[in-house]
C-alpha positions as protocol buffer text, in pm:
chain_id: "A"
residue {
  index: 1
  type: MET
  ca { x: 831 y: 2306 z: -21068 }
}
residue {
  index: 2
  type: ARG
  ca { x: 691 y: 2647 z: -21162 }
}
residue {
  index: 3
  type: ASP
  ca { x: 896 y: 2966 z: -21152 }
}
residue {
  index: 4
  type: TRP
  ca { x: 701 y: 3106 z: -20854 }
}
residue {
  index: 5
  type: GLU
  ca { x: 743 y: 2779 z: -20666 }
}
residue {
  index: 6
  type: THR
  ca { x: 1120 y: 2782 z: -20724 }
}
residue {
  index: 7
  type: ALA
  ca { x: 1139 y: 3148 z: -20628 }
}
residue {
  index: 8
  type: ARG
  ca { x: 944 y: 3084 z: -20307 }
}
residue {
  index: 9
  type: LYS
  ca { x: 1168 y: 2793 z: -20207 }
}
residue {
  index: 10
  type: ASN
  ca { x: 1488 y: 2983 z: -20290 }
}
residue {
  index: 11
  type: LEU
  ca { x: 1376 y: 3290 z: -20094 }
}
residue {
  index: 12
  type: ASP
  ca { x: 1273 y: 3078 z: -19796 }
}
residue {
  index: 13
  type: ARG
  ca { x: 1615 y: 2911 z: -19796 }
}
residue {
  index: 14
  type: ARG
  ca { x: 1798 y: 3246 z: -19820 }
}
residue {
  index: 15
  type: LEU
  ca { x: 1583 y: 3425 z: -19562 }
}
residue {
  index: 16
  type: ASN
  ca { x: 1563 y: 3145 z: -19308 }
}
residue {
  index: 17
  type: GLN
  ca { x: 1884 y: 3264 z: -19140 }
}
residue {
  index: 18
  type: TRP
  ca { x: 1720 y: 3603 z: -19073 }
}
residue {
  index: 19
  type: ARG
  ca { x: 1391 y: 3469 z: -18939 }
}
residue {
  index: 20
  type: PHE
  ca { x: 1488 y: 3498 z: -18572 }
}
residue {
  index: 21
  type: LYS
  ca { x: 1409 y: 3841 z: -18428 }
}
residue {
  index: 22
  type: GLU
  ca { x: 1687 y: 3835 z: -18169 }
}
residue {
  index: 23
  type: ARG
  ca { x: 1937 y: 3832 z: -18455 }
}
residue {
  index: 24
  type: LEU
  ca { x: 1775 y: 4145 z: -18595 }
}
residue {
  index: 25
  type: ALA
  ca { x: 1750 y: 4350 z: -18278 }
}
residue {
  index: 26
  type: VAL
  ca { x: 1860 y: 4705 z: -18351 }
}
residue {
  index: 27
  type: PRO
  ca { x: 2100 y: 4849 z: -18093 }
}
residue {
  index: 28
  type: PRO
  ca { x: 1933 y: 5111 z: -17868 }
}
residue {
  index: 29
  type: LYS
  ca { x: 2115 y: 5401 z: -18037 }
}
residue {
  index: 30
  type: GLY
  ca { x: 2089 y: 5251 z: -18387 }
}
residue {
  index: 31
  type: TRP
  ca { x: 2334 y: 5069 z: -18609 }
}
residue {
  index: 32
  type: VAL
  ca { x: 2519 y: 5379 z: -18730 }
}
residue {
  index: 33
  type: ARG
  ca { x: 2600 y: 5494 z: -18379 }
}
residue {
  index: 34
  type: ALA
  ca { x: 2682 y: 5141 z: -18260 }
}
residue {
  index: 35
  type: ILE
  ca { x: 2927 y: 5079 z: -18546 }
}
residue {
  index: 36
  type: ARG
  ca { x: 3073 y: 5428 z: -18521 }
}
residue {
  index: 37
  type: ASP
  ca { x: 3128 y: 5390 z: -18145 }
}
residue {
  index: 38
  type: ALA
  ca { x: 3273 y: 5039 z: -18180 }
}
residue {
  index: 39
  type: LEU
  ca { x: 3522 y: 5166 z: -18437 }
}
residue {
  index: 40
  type: GLY
  ca { x: 3602 y: 5478 z: -18236 }
}
residue {
  index: 41
  type: ILE
  ca { x: 3499 y: 5710 z: -18520 }
}
residue {
  index: 42
  type: SER
  ca { x: 3367 y: 6045 z: -18404 }
}
residue {
  index: 43
  type: SER
  ca { x: 3067 y: 6202 z: -18571 }
}
residue {
  index: 44
  type: THR
  ca { x: 3301 y: 6476 z: -18693 }
}
residue {
  index: 45
  type: GLU
  ca { x: 3530 y: 6220 z: -18860 }
}
residue {
  index: 46
  type: LEU
  ca { x: 3239 y: 6037 z: -19018 }
}
residue {
  index: 47
  type: ALA
  ca { x: 3105 y: 6369 z: -19145 }
}
residue {
  index: 48
  type: LYS
  ca { x: 3445 y: 6440 z: -19308 }
}
residue {
  index: 49
  type: ARG
  ca { x: 3447 y: 6096 z: -19471 }
}
residue {
  index: 50
  type: MET
  ca { x: 3103 y: 6164 z: -19615 }
}
residue {
  index: 51
  type: GLY
  ca { x: 3159 y: 6528 z: -19707 }
}
residue {
  index: 52
  type: LEU
  ca { x: 2887 y: 6644 z: -19469 }
}
residue {
  index: 53
  type: ALA
  ca { x: 2853 y: 6878 z: -19174 }
}
residue {
  index: 54
  type: GLN
  ca { x: 2882 y: 6708 z: -18831 }
}
residue {
  index: 55
  type: SER
  ca { x: 2524 y: 6809 z: -18752 }
}
residue {
  index: 56
  type: ARG
  ca { x: 2409 y: 6599 z: -19047 }
}
residue {
  index: 57
  type: ILE
  ca { x: 2555 y: 6283 z: -18884 }
}
residue {
  index: 58
  type: THR
  ca { x: 2358 y: 6357 z: -18569 }
}
residue {
  index: 59
  type: ALA
  ca { x: 2046 y: 6400 z: -18782 }
}
residue {
  index: 60
  type: ILE
  ca { x: 2113 y: 6072 z: -18966 }
}
residue {
  index: 61
  type: GLU
  ca { x: 2155 y: 5883 z: -18639 }
}
residue {
  index: 62
  type: ASP
  ca { x: 1838 y: 6037 z: -18505 }
}
residue {
  index: 63
  type: SER
  ca { x: 1644 y: 5952 z: -18821 }
}
residue {
  index: 64
  type: GLU
  ca { x: 1767 y: 5592 z: -18800 }
}
residue {
  index: 65
  type: ARG
  ca { x: 1643 y: 5563 z: -18439 }
}
residue {
  index: 66
  type: ARG
  ca { x: 1302 y: 5693 z: -18552 }
}
residue {
  index: 67
  type: SER
  ca { x: 1296 y: 5449 z: -18848 }
}
residue {
  index: 68
  type: ALA
  ca { x: 1292 y: 5747 z: -19083 }
}
residue {
  index: 69
  type: ALA
  ca { x: 1635 y: 5711 z: -19248 }
}
residue {
  index: 70
  type: THR
  ca { x: 1626 y: 5653 z: -19622 }
}
residue {
  index: 71
  type: LEU
  ca { x: 1781 y: 5347 z: -19780 }
}
residue {
  index: 72
  type: LYS
  ca { x: 2001 y: 5574 z: -19988 }
}
residue {
  index: 73
  type: THR
  ca { x: 2137 y: 5748 z: -19677 }
}
residue {
  index: 74
  type: MET
  ca { x: 2195 y: 5419 z: -19496 }
}
residue {
  index: 75
  type: ARG
  ca { x: 2390 y: 5284 z: -19796 }
}
residue {
  index: 76
  type: LYS
  ca { x: 2611 y: 5595 z: -19800 }
}
residue {
  index: 77
  type: VAL
  ca { x: 2676 y: 5578 z: -19425 }
}
residue {
  index: 78
  type: ALA
  ca { x: 2752 y: 5206 z: -19447 }
}
residue {
  index: 79
  type: ALA
  ca { x: 3004 y: 5267 z: -19725 }
}
residue {
  index: 80
  type: ALA
  ca { x: 3173 y: 5543 z: -19521 }
}
residue {
  index: 81
  type: LEU
  ca { x: 3199 y: 5299 z: -19228 }
}
residue {
  index: 82
  type: ASP
  ca { x: 3336 y: 5023 z: -19457 }
}
residue {
  index: 83
  type: CYS
  ca { x: 3019 y: 4819 z: -19402 }
}
residue {
  index: 84
  type: ASP
  ca { x: 2759 y: 4660 z: -19624 }
}
residue {
  index: 85
  type: PHE
  ca { x: 2404 y: 4783 z: -19587 }
}
residue {
  index: 86
  type: VAL
  ca { x: 2163 y: 4491 z: -19570 }
}
residue {
  index: 87
  type: TYR
  ca { x: 1793 y: 4537 z: -19643 }
}
residue {
  index: 88
  type: ALA
  ca { x: 1542 y: 4255 z: -19644 }
}
residue {
  index: 89
  type: LEU
  ca { x: 1179 y: 4174 z: -19585 }
}
residue {
  index: 90
  type: VAL
  ca { x: 1186 y: 3866 z: -19366 }
}
residue {
  index: 91
  type: PRO
  ca { x: 870 y: 3657 z: -19357 }
}
residue {
  index: 92
  type: ARG
  ca { x: 775 y: 3551 z: -19003 }
}
residue {
  index: 93
  type: VAL
  ca { x: 703 y: 3201 z: -19132 }
}
residue {
  index: 94
  type: PRO
  ca { x: 810 y: 3026 z: -19455 }
}
residue {
  index: 95
  type: LEU
  ca { x: 650 y: 3171 z: -19768 }
}
residue {
  index: 96
  type: GLN
  ca { x: 490 y: 2833 z: -19846 }
}
residue {
  index: 97
  type: LYS
  ca { x: 296 y: 2853 z: -19516 }
}
residue {
  index: 98
  type: ILE
  ca { x: 181 y: 3207 z: -19593 }
}
residue {
  index: 99
  type: ALA
  ca { x: 55 y: 3099 z: -19936 }
}
residue {
  index: 100
  type: ALA
  ca { x: -111 y: 2784 z: -19797 }
}
residue {
  index: 101
  type: ALA
  ca { x: -289 y: 2980 z: -19522 }
}
residue {
  index: 102
  type: ARG
  ca { x: -415 y: 3229 z: -19780 }
}
residue {
  index: 103
  type: ALA
  ca { x: -527 y: 2944 z: -20008 }
}
residue {
  index: 104
  type: ARG
  ca { x: -730 y: 2800 z: -19720 }
}
residue {
  index: 105
  type: VAL
  ca { x: -901 y: 3135 z: -19650 }
}
residue {
  index: 106
  type: VAL
  ca { x: -987 y: 3192 z: -20015 }
}
residue {
  index: 107
  type: ALA
  ca { x: -1101 y: 2832 z: -20068 }
}
residue {
  index: 108
  type: GLU
  ca { x: -1319 y: 2837 z: -19755 }
}
residue {
  index: 109
  type: LYS
  ca { x: -1485 y: 3160 z: -19870 }
}
residue {
  index: 110
  type: TYR
  ca { x: -1549 y: 3011 z: -20211 }
}
residue {
  index: 111
  type: LEU
  ca { x: -1691 y: 2691 z: -20060 }
}
residue {
  index: 112
  type: ARG
  ca { x: -1917 y: 2884 z: -19821 }
}
residue {
  index: 113
  type: ASP
  ca { x: -2068 y: 3059 z: -20121 }
}
residue {
  index: 114
  type: VAL
  ca { x: -2104 y: 2732 z: -20314 }
}
residue {
  index: 115
  type: HIS
  ca { x: -2241 y: 2545 z: -20012 }
}
residue {
  index: 116
  type: HIS
  ca { x: -2501 y: 2816 z: -19952 }
}
residue {
  index: 117
  type: THR
  ca { x: -2617 y: 2798 z: -20314 }
}
residue {
  index: 118
  type: MET
  ca { x: -2633 y: 2418 z: -20302 }
}
residue {
  index: 119
  type: GLN
  ca { x: -2835 y: 2427 z: -19979 }
}
residue {
  index: 120
  type: LEU
  ca { x: -3085 y: 2659 z: -20144 }
}
residue {
  index: 121
  type: GLU
  ca { x: -3118 y: 2400 z: -20418 }
}
residue {
  index: 122
  type: ASN
  ca { x: -3141 y: 2121 z: -20158 }
}
residue {
  index: 123
  type: GLN
  ca { x: -2810 y: 1970 z: -20277 }
}
residue {
  index: 124
  type: ALA
  ca { x: -2599 y: 1980 z: -19959 }
}
residue {
  index: 125
  type: ILE
  ca { x: -2274 y: 1781 z: -19972 }
}
residue {
  index: 126
  type: SER
  ca { x: -2129 y: 1550 z: -19709 }
}
residue {
  index: 127
  type: PRO
  ca { x: -1850 y: 1668 z: -19476 }
}
residue {
  index: 128
  type: ARG
  ca { x: -1607 y: 1430 z: -19647 }
}
residue {
  index: 129
  type: ALA
  ca { x: -1695 y: 1559 z: -19994 }
}
residue {
  index: 130
  type: LYS
  ca { x: -1669 y: 1913 z: -19862 }
}
residue {
  index: 131
  type: GLN
  ca { x: -1315 y: 1845 z: -19728 }
}
residue {
  index: 132
  type: GLU
  ca { x: -1210 y: 1685 z: -20058 }
}
residue {
  index: 133
  type: LEU
  ca { x: -1343 y: 1986 z: -20247 }
}
residue {
  index: 134
  type: LEU
  ca { x: -1164 y: 2223 z: -20009 }
}
residue {
  index: 135
  type: ASN
  ca { x: -835 y: 2039 z: -20068 }
}
residue {
  index: 136
  type: ARG
  ca { x: -886 y: 2045 z: -20445 }
}
residue {
  index: 137
  type: VAL
  ca { x: -964 y: 2418 z: -20451 }
}
residue {
  index: 138
  type: MET
  ca { x: -664 y: 2493 z: -20228 }
}
residue {
  index: 139
  type: GLN
  ca { x: -439 y: 2292 z: -20463 }
}
residue {
  index: 140
  type: GLU
  ca { x: -572 y: 2480 z: -20766 }
}
residue {
  index: 141
  type: LEU
  ca { x: -509 y: 2811 z: -20591 }
}
residue {
  index: 142
  type: MET
  ca { x: -155 y: 2708 z: -20498 }
}
residue {
  index: 143
  type: GLU
  ca { x: -93 y: 2621 z: -20865 }
}
residue {
  index: 144
  type: ASN
  ca { x: -205 y: 2969 z: -20970 }
}
residue {
  index: 145
  type: PRO
  ca { x: -88 y: 3194 z: -20683 }
}
residue {
  index: 146
  type: ARG
  ca { x: -201 y: 3522 z: -20842 }
}
residue {
  index: 147
  type: ARG
  ca { x: -557 y: 3413 z: -20764 }
}
residue {
  index: 148
  type: LEU
  ca { x: -466 y: 3402 z: -20395 }
}
residue {
  index: 149
  type: TRP
  ca { x: -428 y: 3777 z: -20375 }
}
residue {
  index: 150
  type: SER
  ca { x: -692 y: 3907 z: -20614 }
}
residue {
  index: 151
  type: ARG
  ca { x: -972 y: 4103 z: -20449 }
}
residue {
  index: 152
  type: ASP
  ca { x: -1224 y: 3827 z: -20493 }
}
residue {
  index: 153
  type: GLY
  ca { x: -977 y: 3547 z: -20429 }
}
């Protein structure tokens, strides 16, 4: 198994638990405010813990609600609230499916170009041969995934 194949499988396994959106729903006032309220920590107390002015906590909570908070800030707030900050990109479907779908698109584009050239030369191929060629090209692309994402495919 190639390194990229192992990496893809390992990431899919690790990220599968996060794939469901309802588990990721952000509370209406944001995570900072939700955790702070649940712990009964005032914004003034959190500001003291972080060495900031109280108005800065309000600004941080507002920036989180607007999806404008920095990762650095969220890590600091999490630490002050005795929490871990978790950051992840969670694929909507397994990575293998994303790669396979891309391989199909790239292979079909390649075969359209080849098929057109062969038709011009009066060398059209049968639907069965075309499907076999598509499968072979997709397999080759999956074995060299960098080709999946190059500009030309």
